[in-house]
C-alpha positions in Angstrom: 125.3 94.6 171.2 121.9 96.3 171.3 118.7 94.4 171.1 118.0 95.8 167.6 121.4 94.7 166.3 121.0 91.3 167.8 117.7 90.9 166.0 119.3 91.9 162.7 122.1 89.4 163.2 119.8 86.6 164.1 117.6 87.4 161.1 120.5 87.3 158.7 121.8 84.1 160.2 118.3 82.5 159.9 118.1 83.6 156.3 121.4 82.1 155.4 120.6 78.8 157.2 117.2 78.7 155.7 118.1 80.1 152.3 116.1 77.6 150.5 113.0 78.1 152.6 109.9 79.0 150.7 108.6 81.6 153.1 110.9 84.1 154.8 111.1 87.8 155.9 114.3 89.4 157.0 112.8 92.0 159.5 109.5 92.5 161.2 107.8 95.8 160.2 108.2 97.3 163.7 112.0 96.9 163.4 112.3 99.2 160.4 113.5 102.8 160.7 111.6 105.5 159.0 112.6 105.6 155.3 113.6 102.0 155.2 111.6 100.0 152.6 110.5 96.7 154.1 111.9 93.6 152.4 109.5 91.6 150.3 108.0 88.5 151.8 109.2 85.5 149.7 106.7 82.6 149.3 106.7 80.5 146.2 103.4 79.8 144.5 101.9 76.3 144.5 101.9 74.3 141.4 98.9 74.8 139.2 96.5 71.9 139.2 96.5 69.4 136.3 92.7 69.4 136.1 90.2 72.3 135.4 89.4 74.4 138.5 85.7 75.1 139.0 84.7 78.5 140.5 81.8 81.0 140.6 81.4 84.7 140.4 78.5 86.8 141.6 77.0 87.2 138.1 78.3 84.3 136.1 78.0 81.2 138.2 79.2 78.0 136.5 82.8 78.7 135.5 86.1 76.8 135.2 89.7 77.8 134.5 92.0 75.5 132.5 95.7 75.6 131.8 96.4 76.0 128.1 100.2 76.2 128.2 102.8 75.7 131.0 106.5 76.4 131.5 106.5 80.0 130.2 109.2 82.1 131.8 107.6 85.3 133.2 105.0 85.7 130.4 103.9 89.3 129.8 101.4 89.6 127.0 99.3 87.5 124.5 98.0 88.4 121.0 95.6 86.2 118.9 96.5 85.3 115.3 93.7 84.9 112.8 94.4 81.1 112.5 93.6 80.6 116.2 97.3 80.6 117.3 98.6 82.9 120.0 101.8 84.8 120.4 103.1 85.1 124.0 106.0 87.3 125.1 108.4 86.2 127.8 110.2 89.0 129.7 113.6 87.3 129.2 113.3 88.2 125.5 111.5 85.4 123.8 108.3 85.3 121.7 106.5 82.0 122.0 103.8 80.5 119.7 100.9 78.5 121.0 99.4 76.5 118.1 96.6 74.0 118.2 96.6 74.3 122.0 100.3 73.4 122.3 103.2 75.6 123.3 105.8 75.2 120.5 109.2 74.1 121.8 111.3 76.7 119.9 110.9 80.5 120.4 109.9 82.6 117.4 112.8 84.0 115.4 113.3 87.6 114.7 112.8 89.2 118.1 115.3 92.1 118.8 117.8 91.6 121.5 116.4 93.0 124.8 118.0 94.3 128.0 116.7 91.9 130.7 116.7 92.6 134.4 117.3 96.3 135.1 117.7 98.0 138.4 114.7 96.3 139.9 114.5 93.2 137.6 111.5 94.6 135.7 112.9 95.2 132.2 112.9 93.0 129.1 110.4 92.1 126.4 106.9 93.5 127.2 103.8 93.8 125.1 102.8 92.3 121.7 100.0 93.6 119.5 98.8 93.1 116.0 98.0 95.9 113.6 94.3 96.4 113.0 94.8 95.4 109.4 97.0 92.5 110.2 95.4 90.2 107.7 96.5 92.6 105.0 100.0 93.7 106.2 100.9 91.0 108.8 102.5 93.6 111.1 103.3 92.7 114.7 104.4 95.3 117.3 106.6 94.7 120.4 107.5 97.0 123.2 110.8 96.2 124.9 113.9 97.6 126.6 116.6 98.1 124.1 120.2 97.7 125.3 122.2 100.9 125.5 126.0 101.6 125.7 125.6 102.2 129.4 124.2 98.7 130.0 120.7 100.0 130.6 117.5 99.4 128.7 115.5 102.1 126.9 111.8 101.7 126.2 111.4 101.0 122.5 108.7 100.1 120.0 109.6 97.6 117.2 107.6 96.4 114.2 108.0 93.2 112.2 106.2 91.1 109.7 104.7 87.7 110.6 105.5 85.1 107.9 103.6 82.3 109.7 106.5 81.0 111.7 108.8 84.0 112.5 109.1 87.7 112.5 111.0 89.2 109.5 112.0 92.7 108.5 112.0 93.8 112.2 113.0 97.4 112.9 112.6 99.9 115.7 110.0 102.4 114.8 110.0 104.6 118.0 112.8 105.0 120.5 111.9 106.9 123.6 115.5 107.1 125.0 113.9 106.6 128.4 116.1 104.4 130.6 115.6 103.0 134.1 111.9 102.4 133.3 109.7 99.4 133.9 106.4 98.3 132.3 105.3 99.2 128.8 102.0 98.5 127.0 100.5 99.4 123.7 97.0 99.4 122.2 95.6 100.6 118.9 92.8 103.2 119.3 89.8 103.6 117.1 91.7 106.3 115.3 94.2 103.7 114.1 96.9 105.2 116.2 99.2 103.6 118.7 98.9 104.5 122.4 102.0 103.3 124.4 102.8 103.5 128.1 106.3 104.3 129.3 106.7 103.8 133.0 108.5 106.1 135.5 111.7 105.2 137.3 111.8 104.8 141.1 113.8 106.9 143.6 115.8 109.1 143.3 114.5 110.0 139.8 110.8 109.8 140.7 110.0 113.3 139.4 110.8 112.4 135.8 107.1 111.7 135.3 106.5 115.5 135.5 109.4 116.4 133.2 107.9 117.3 129.8 111.2 116.8 128.1 111.5 113.1 129.2 109.3 110.3 128.0 109.5 108.4 131.3 106.1 108.4 133.1 104.1 109.2 130.0 101.8 107.7 127.4 102.7 108.4 123.8 100.6 108.6 120.7 102.1 107.4 117.4 101.2 106.6 113.8 101.6 102.9 112.8 105.0 103.6 111.4 106.2 105.2 114.7 106.1 108.8 113.5 104.3 111.5 115.6 100.9 112.8 114.6 100.7 116.6 113.9 97.7 116.9 116.3 99.4 115.5 119.4 98.8 117.9 122.3 102.4 119.1 122.7 103.7 119.1 119.1 105.7 122.3 118.5 105.7 123.3 122.1 109.1 124.2 123.4 110.5 121.9 126.1 108.0 119.1 125.4 108.6 115.8 123.8 106.3 115.8 120.8 105.1 112.2 121.2 103.6 112.8 124.7 99.8 112.2 124.9 99.5 112.3 128.7 102.0 112.7 131.6 102.3 112.2 135.3 102.1 108.4 135.3 103.9 106.0 137.6 103.8 102.5 136.1 101.3 101.9 133.2 100.8 98.2 133.2 97.7 97.9 131.0 95.9 99.8 128.2 92.5 99.0 126.7 89.9 100.7 124.5 86.5 101.3 126.2 84.1 99.5 124.0 81.4 102.2 124.1 83.2 105.5 124.4 86.4 104.6 122.4 88.5 106.2 125.2 91.8 104.7 126.2 91.8 103.4 129.8 95.1 102.7 131.6 95.8 100.5 134.6 98.6 101.9 136.7 100.5 100.5 139.7 100.7 102.7 142.7 103.3 102.2 145.5 101.8 100.7 148.7 98.2 101.3 147.8 97.0 103.7 145.1 96.7 101.5 142.1 94.5 103.3 139.5 92.3 103.0 136.5 92.7 106.2 134.4 90.8 107.5 131.5 93.4 109.0 129.2 92.6 112.5 127.8 95.0 114.4 125.5 97.4 116.7 127.3 96.2 115.9 130.8 98.5 115.4 133.8 97.7 112.4 136.1 99.7 113.7 139.0 102.5 111.3 139.9 104.4 111.8 142.1 102.7 115.1 143.2 99.4 113.4 144.1 98.6 109.8 144.9 96.1 107.9 147.0 99.0 105.5 148.1 101.7 105.4 150.7 105.4 104.8 150.2 106.7 101.3 151.0 107.7 102.4 154.5 104.3 103.8 155.3 104.5 107.5 154.7 101.8 109.1 152.5 103.0 110.1 149.0 101.1 113.4 149.3 99.0 115.0 152.0 96.1 115.5 149.4 95.3 112.8 146.8 93.9 115.4 144.4 95.0 118.7 143.1 93.4 121.2 140.7 94.7 120.8 137.2 95.4 117.1 137.6 93.2 114.2 136.7 91.6 111.9 139.3 91.5 108.2 138.7 88.2 106.4 137.8 89.0 103.6 140.1 91.5 103.3 143.0 92.7 100.3 144.9 93.5 100.5 148.7 95.4 98.3 149.4 97.2 97.8 146.2 96.6 94.7 144.1 99.7 95.2 142.0 97.5 96.1 139.0 98.8 94.9 135.7 97.1 94.0 132.3 93.4 94.9 131.7 90.6 94.3 129.2 86.9 95.2 128.8 84.6 92.2 128.2 82.4 92.5 125.1 81.7 88.8 124.2 78.7 86.5 124.3 80.1 83.6 126.4 79.6 85.5 129.6 76.6 87.8 129.0 76.5 89.1 132.6 80.1 90.3 132.3 79.5 92.6 129.3 80.9 96.2 129.9 82.9 94.9 132.9 86.6 95.7 133.2 89.0 92.9 134.2 92.3 93.8 135.8 95.0 91.3 136.6 96.8 91.7 139.9 100.1 90.4 141.3 99.3 90.5 145.0 97.1 92.3 147.5 98.6 94.5 150.2 102.1 93.2 149.5 101.2 89.7 150.6 102.3 86.8 148.4 99.9 84.2 147.1 97.1 86.8 146.8 97.3 87.4 143.0 93.8 87.8 141.5 91.7 88.9 138.6 89.5 91.8 139.6 86.2 92.3 137.9 84.9 95.9 138.0 81.3 96.7 137.3 80.2 100.2 136.1 77.0 102.1 135.7 75.9 103.8 132.4 78.2 106.7 133.1 81.2 104.4 133.6 81.2 105.1 137.4 82.3 102.2 139.5 79.5 100.2 141.2 81.3 97.2 142.6 84.3 94.9 142.1 85.0 91.2 142.6 88.2 89.3 143.0 88.5 86.1 141.0 91.0 83.2 140.8 92.4 83.9 144.2 92.3 80.2 144.9 95.1 79.6 142.4 97.5 81.6 144.6 99.4 82.9 141.5 100.6 86.3 140.5 98.6 87.4 137.4 100.2 89.5 134.7 97.7 90.0 131.9 94.1 89.3 130.8 92.7 89.4 127.3 89.4 88.6 125.6 90.0 86.0 122.8 88.2 85.9 119.5 86.2 83.0 120.9 84.7 85.3 123.6 86.6 83.6 126.4 89.0 85.2 128.8 92.7 84.4 128.7 95.0 85.1 131.6 98.8 84.9 132.0 100.4 84.2 135.3 103.5 86.2 136.2 105.7 83.4 137.5 109.2 82.1 136.6 107.3 78.9 135.7 104.3 80.8 134.2 101.2 79.6 132.4 98.5 80.7 130.0 95.0 80.1 131.4 91.5 80.2 129.9 88.3 80.9 131.7 85.3 79.0 130.2 81.7 78.2 131.1 81.1 74.8 132.5 
């Protein structure tokens, strides 16, 4: 038996014997062949503390983070109802209600059946958003993976009416038909239209992001009833899906409206490095997988040049990756030194567990990056989403099987 085979056998035996261990890795990086993706390091997060955690940032000093709701299963997104309640999606297919500061025991009725799991365990119920005229029409929107006859989920947009306790009259208003996809977000632009991200698949179908007749790896632009506006950039163009607004994306995990320019910004996960913030412009190509600042998981560069004529460069790049997910711009009064800052949630830095964080990005007057600051690293949690609440505070979702809704407050 060669030394390499012996190492593999010993590693497998150790994994079986210590299968319940919190921290394990099957192979050391130097034992991998070229083209092998290294196994993920498994290390369970610690329990969140029962008391508020005090912390500081460079420009807002006296802060604390408190747990609002616990025992959420892989929470993904949060939306704020006019009465102060919150709707939280769980990836397994449940919509939860937090009312008067308490997580209600029973999930909200009316959510369509979702396809959980998927080839990489990243499908299910995703985003939730309220219509801009919610107080008039009570419309709630969900992005999710709809089960198909082949047992795969297709990224879909549904709309229902909130009656105070449940969703009623729920129907699918846009079906992309894109299967083998991952994250999906949505946001209403200042034009009243819906912007929705549809992620790309992994290998071997990675080039679907560049296929104009496939919604995978795109953002789409829709009316509030799911129909396609006549002024979308590719309407009437042969070989192009008419809903496409931008193409060439890998994994769009966050969408937010810039508070000054009205532009839609997108947070996008790269592979090993190369997470991005992109400013979405109609009809533009953002390059994946032809250009990227990242490397593949086994170390090889995605492309020899990270830029190419005719493709959009990101506004911000992360090297190493933070596993960028949900994002928001801060516009409130509770943290005046954070106004105009972008906040981006992150799952982990450089592939290392227990390094999830909330990154604060500071810009100049031209929206060029000046500096960035990691926050909440001391919690050692994967972070999924961040939103500004109507009260001017920041709300953060952890991305754990035993997840939580957090709130950042002054102290």
